[in-house]
C-alpha positions as CSV (number, residue, x, y, z in Angstrom):
1,M,0.0,0.0,0.0
2,K,3.0,2.3,0.2
3,D,2.6,5.3,-2.0
4,D,-0.9,4.3,-3.1
5,L,-3.4,7.1,-3.2
6,V,-6.4,6.2,-1.0
7,T,-9.5,8.5,-1.1
8,I,-11.6,8.3,2.0
9,F,-15.1,9.7,1.9
10,G,-15.9,10.9,5.4
11,G,-12.2,10.7,6.3
12,G,-12.4,13.6,8.8
13,G,-15.0,11.9,11.0
14,F,-14.7,9.7,14.1
15,V,-13.9,6.5,12.2
16,G,-12.3,8.3,9.3
17,R,-9.5,9.9,11.3
18,Q,-8.5,6.5,12.7
19,V,-8.5,4.9,9.3
20,A,-6.4,7.7,7.9
21,Q,-3.9,7.3,10.7
22,V,-3.5,3.6,10.0
23,L,-3.1,4.1,6.3
24,L,-0.6,7.0,6.7
25,A,1.5,4.8,9.0
26,R,1.6,2.2,6.3
27,G,3.0,4.7,3.8
28,A,-0.1,5.4,1.8
29,R,-1.1,8.8,0.5
30,V,-4.5,9.8,1.8
31,R,-7.1,12.1,0.2
32,I,-9.8,13.2,2.5
33,A,-13.1,13.8,0.6
34,Q,-16.0,15.5,2.4
35,R,-18.4,18.3,2.1
36,D,-16.4,20.7,4.3
37,P,-12.7,19.8,4.2
38,S,-11.8,22.4,6.8
39,K,-13.4,20.1,9.4
40,A,-10.9,17.4,8.5
41,L,-7.7,19.4,9.0
42,R,-6.9,17.4,12.2
43,V,-5.8,14.6,9.9
44,K,-3.0,16.6,8.3
45,P,-0.4,16.4,11.2
46,L,-0.9,12.6,11.2
47,G,1.0,12.3,7.9
48,G,4.3,13.5,6.5
49,L,4.9,16.4,4.1
50,G,2.6,16.0,1.1
51,Q,1.1,12.8,2.4
52,V,-2.4,14.2,3.1
53,Q,-4.7,15.9,0.5
54,F,-8.1,17.4,1.0
55,I,-10.9,17.8,-1.5
56,A,-14.5,19.0,-1.3
57,A,-17.0,16.4,-2.3
58,D,-20.6,15.5,-1.6
59,I,-21.5,11.9,-2.2
60,R,-25.0,13.1,-3.4
61,N,-23.3,14.9,-6.3
62,P,-21.8,12.4,-8.8
63,A,-19.6,15.0,-10.5
64,S,-17.9,16.0,-7.2
65,V,-17.5,12.3,-6.4
66,A,-15.8,11.6,-9.7
67,R,-13.4,14.5,-9.2
68,A,-12.5,13.1,-5.7
69,V,-11.9,9.6,-7.0
70,S,-9.8,10.6,-10.0
71,G,-6.3,9.2,-9.8
72,S,-7.0,7.0,-6.8
73,D,-5.7,3.5,-6.3
74,V,-8.2,2.7,-3.4
75,V,-11.5,4.2,-2.3
76,I,-13.1,3.9,1.1
77,N,-16.6,5.2,1.8
78,L,-17.4,5.9,5.5
79,V,-20.2,8.3,5.1
80,G,-23.2,7.7,7.3
81,I,-25.9,9.7,9.1
82,L,-28.2,8.9,12.1
83,K,-30.9,11.5,11.2
84,G,-32.1,12.9,7.9
85,D,-32.4,11.7,4.4
86,F,-31.0,8.2,4.8
87,D,-31.6,7.1,1.2
88,A,-29.7,10.1,-0.2
89,F,-26.5,9.3,1.7
90,H,-26.6,5.5,2.4
91,H,-28.1,4.4,-0.9
92,R,-27.8,6.9,-3.7
93,G,-24.6,8.4,-2.4
94,A,-23.0,5.0,-1.9
95,A,-24.0,4.1,-5.5
96,N,-22.3,7.3,-6.7
97,V,-19.1,6.4,-5.0
98,A,-19.1,2.8,-6.3
99,K,-19.8,3.9,-9.8
100,A,-17.1,6.5,-9.8
101,A,-14.6,4.0,-8.3
102,A,-15.5,1.4,-11.0
103,E,-15.1,4.0,-13.8
104,A,-11.8,5.2,-12.4
105,G,-10.5,1.6,-12.4
106,V,-9.4,1.6,-8.7
107,S,-8.0,-1.7,-7.3
108,A,-10.2,-1.8,-4.2
109,L,-13.4,-0.3,-2.7
110,V,-14.3,-0.7,0.9
111,H,-17.8,0.4,1.9
112,M,-18.9,0.8,5.5
113,S,-22.4,-0.3,6.2
114,A,-23.8,-1.4,9.6
115,I,-25.1,-4.5,11.4
116,G,-28.8,-4.2,11.0
117,A,-28.7,-3.6,7.3
118,D,-31.9,-5.4,6.3
119,A,-34.6,-4.9,3.7
120,D,-37.1,-5.9,6.4
121,S,-35.7,-3.6,9.0
122,P,-38.3,-1.7,11.0
123,S,-36.1,1.4,10.6
124,A,-35.5,3.5,7.5
125,Y,-31.8,3.5,8.5
126,G,-31.5,-0.3,8.3
127,R,-33.4,-0.4,5.0
128,S,-31.2,2.4,3.4
129,K,-28.0,0.6,4.5
130,V,-28.9,-2.7,2.7
131,A,-30.1,-0.8,-0.3
132,G,-26.7,0.9,-0.4
133,E,-24.9,-2.4,-0.1
134,A,-26.8,-3.7,-3.1
135,A,-26.0,-0.6,-5.2
136,V,-22.3,-0.9,-4.3
137,K,-22.2,-4.6,-5.3
138,A,-24.0,-3.9,-8.5
139,A,-21.5,-1.2,-9.5
140,F,-18.3,-2.7,-8.0
141,P,-18.8,-6.5,-7.4
142,T,-15.4,-6.9,-5.7
143,A,-16.2,-4.3,-3.1
144,T,-15.6,-5.3,0.6
145,I,-18.6,-4.5,2.8
146,I,-17.9,-3.7,6.5
147,R,-20.8,-3.9,9.0
148,P,-19.8,-2.8,12.5
149,S,-21.9,-2.9,15.6
150,I,-21.9,0.2,17.8
151,I,-18.4,1.7,17.6
152,F,-16.7,3.1,20.7
153,G,-13.6,5.2,21.2
154,A,-12.3,8.3,23.0
155,E,-14.3,10.7,20.8
156,D,-17.5,8.6,20.3
157,Q,-21.1,9.7,20.7
158,F,-21.9,6.5,22.5
159,L,-20.1,5.9,25.8
160,N,-19.4,9.6,26.2
161,R,-23.1,10.5,25.7
162,F,-24.3,8.0,28.3
163,A,-21.5,9.1,30.7
164,Q,-22.6,12.7,30.5
165,I,-26.2,11.7,31.2
166,I,-25.2,9.5,34.1
167,A,-23.1,12.3,35.6
168,M,-26.0,14.8,35.4
169,L,-29.0,12.8,36.7
170,P,-29.7,11.2,40.1
171,V,-31.7,8.4,38.4
172,V,-30.7,7.2,34.9
173,P,-33.5,6.4,32.4
174,V,-32.6,3.7,29.9
175,I,-34.4,3.3,26.6
176,G,-34.3,-0.2,25.0
177,G,-32.6,-1.6,28.0
178,A,-32.9,-5.2,26.9
179,T,-31.5,-4.6,23.4
180,K,-28.1,-6.3,22.9
181,F,-25.0,-4.8,21.3
182,Q,-21.5,-6.0,20.6
183,P,-19.5,-2.7,20.9
184,V,-16.4,-2.7,18.8
185,Y,-13.3,-0.5,19.4
186,V,-12.7,2.2,16.7
187,A,-9.0,1.3,16.4
188,D,-10.0,-2.3,15.6
189,V,-12.5,-1.1,13.0
190,A,-9.8,1.1,11.4
191,Q,-7.3,-1.7,11.2
192,A,-9.9,-4.0,9.7
193,I,-10.8,-1.5,7.0
194,A,-7.2,-0.9,6.2
195,N,-6.5,-4.6,5.9
196,A,-9.4,-5.0,3.6
197,A,-8.3,-2.1,1.4
198,E,-4.7,-3.5,1.3
199,Q,-5.7,-7.0,0.3
200,P,-8.6,-6.8,-2.2
201,G,-7.6,-10.2,-3.6
202,V,-8.4,-11.8,-0.2
203,H,-11.2,-9.7,1.1
204,G,-12.9,-8.3,-2.0
205,G,-16.5,-9.3,-2.7
206,Q,-17.1,-10.3,0.9
207,T,-19.1,-8.9,3.8
208,Y,-17.7,-8.7,7.3
209,E,-19.6,-8.0,10.5
210,L,-17.4,-6.4,13.2
211,G,-18.2,-6.8,16.9
212,G,-16.1,-6.7,20.1
213,P,-15.5,-9.6,22.4
214,Q,-18.6,-9.0,24.6
215,V,-22.3,-8.9,23.9
216,Q,-24.0,-6.5,26.3
217,S,-27.5,-5.2,26.7
218,M,-28.1,-1.4,26.7
219,K,-28.8,-1.5,30.4
220,D,-25.6,-3.5,31.0
221,I,-23.6,-0.9,29.1
222,N,-25.1,1.9,31.2
223,Q,-24.4,0.0,34.4
224,W,-20.7,-0.5,33.3
225,I,-20.3,3.2,32.6
226,A,-21.9,4.2,35.9
227,I,-19.4,1.9,37.8
228,A,-16.4,3.0,35.7
229,T,-17.1,6.6,36.4
230,G,-17.7,6.1,40.1
231,R,-21.4,7.1,39.7
232,N,-23.2,3.8,40.3
233,K,-26.8,5.3,40.2
234,P,-30.2,3.6,39.9
235,L,-31.1,2.7,36.3
236,V,-34.7,2.8,35.3
237,D,-36.2,1.2,32.2
238,V,-38.3,3.6,30.1
239,P,-41.5,1.9,29.0
240,H,-41.9,1.6,25.3
241,A,-45.0,3.8,25.2
242,A,-43.1,6.6,27.1
243,A,-40.2,6.1,24.7
244,K,-42.5,6.6,21.7
245,L,-43.7,9.9,23.2
246,L,-40.1,11.1,23.7
247,A,-39.3,10.1,20.1
248,M,-42.1,12.3,18.9
249,M,-40.8,15.4,20.7
250,P,-38.8,17.9,18.6
251,G,-35.2,17.7,19.8
252,G,-36.0,14.7,22.0
253,P,-33.3,12.3,23.2
254,I,-34.2,9.7,20.5
255,T,-35.8,9.7,17.1
256,S,-38.6,7.4,16.0
257,D,-36.3,5.7,13.6
258,Q,-33.6,5.2,16.3
259,L,-36.3,3.7,18.6
260,A,-37.3,1.3,15.8
261,M,-33.7,0.2,15.5
262,L,-33.7,-0.6,19.2
263,G,-36.3,-3.2,18.5
264,R,-33.6,-5.6,17.2
265,D,-30.3,-6.7,18.7
266,N,-27.2,-5.3,17.1
267,V,-24.8,-8.2,17.2
268,V,-22.7,-10.2,14.8
269,A,-24.7,-13.0,13.1
270,P,-23.6,-16.6,13.9
271,G,-21.2,-17.9,11.3
272,T,-20.4,-14.5,9.8
273,K,-16.8,-13.5,9.1
274,G,-15.6,-10.8,11.5
275,L,-12.5,-9.1,12.9
276,D,-10.5,-12.3,13.1
277,A,-10.9,-13.0,9.4
278,L,-9.5,-9.5,8.8
279,G,-6.5,-10.2,11.0
280,V,-7.6,-8.1,14.0
281,V,-7.9,-9.2,17.6
282,A,-11.0,-7.6,19.3
283,T,-10.2,-5.2,22.1
284,P,-12.4,-5.4,25.3
285,M,-14.2,-2.2,26.2
286,A,-13.0,-2.4,29.7
287,G,-9.4,-2.6,28.5
288,V,-9.3,0.8,26.9
289,A,-12.4,2.9,27.8
290,D,-11.1,3.8,31.3
291,K,-8.6,6.1,29.7
292,W,-11.3,8.5,28.8
293,M,-14.1,7.5,31.1
294,V,-11.9,8.9,34.0
295,R,-12.9,12.5,33.1
296,Y,-16.5,11.8,34.1
297,R,-15.5,10.9,37.7
298,R,-16.2,13.6,40.3
299,H,-12.5,14.3,40.8
300,G,-11.1,13.0,37.5
301,R,-8.1,10.7,37.5
302,F,-7.6,11.3,41.2
303,A,-10.9,9.6,42.0
304,G,-11.4,6.0,42.7
305,R,-14.4,3.9,41.6
306,A,-16.4,4.3,44.8
307,N,-20.1,4.9,44.3
308,A,-21.0,8.6,43.9
């Protein structure tokens, strides 16, 4: 992969920065393609002189996608949204990237989807994800599809969000407490994506589901965060009817589509190829998350884990 030009759509985001860092360490040249490249400038110091490029591109605009892909050896699409026009980004946008990659003759395309991508999903998010996968495979049959469970890391909107809520409230409401997840570390996801991009002859045309070493319910995850931050507070399950009302509120803590997603477990399907098939050993959440969970304790790193 040394000296290859890898274009990463969404390369300035939470996962994208990690992927870029791995690729830069392997000697690749990286082009970050996103709507506002100024928001991705944190990637620049991760590489050497001239190793990082930036280009404005919107995956909903085929012309801008073609410009971004031009001259690339490898293309990686990490663009995803949790609210808004799912079909525009996850389906039509993904198709634009795959078509441009095929027309440019790139050697590898890695497309990040999600566990829960299903034509029968109760959520528009899940349905748009599987539609995007189909469009990618139609345009670029040897693309590698990556489906992660919930991704955690120092800058995530998952563990950090719940830690903030737990720090603020005396009693912690939990929506979808019984739903199971298989949280996967962002650094592991980045390594897996880089490995897939580097070995298209091995991983091309295949779908991988990425999960961590533990399956935990939403309530279990909140309980772990509470203990890890020294704020072991009571957790209360929010009834589904009450959650539906919250989802209907403008600016509420959850959208109706997110609530629908919580109706299904988000874990790696039995027999599916995962991190190990991509040469990555899964990192336990407890093994790394304490490094940033510490800031949510009452006295930071000087605090123990006693109940708050």
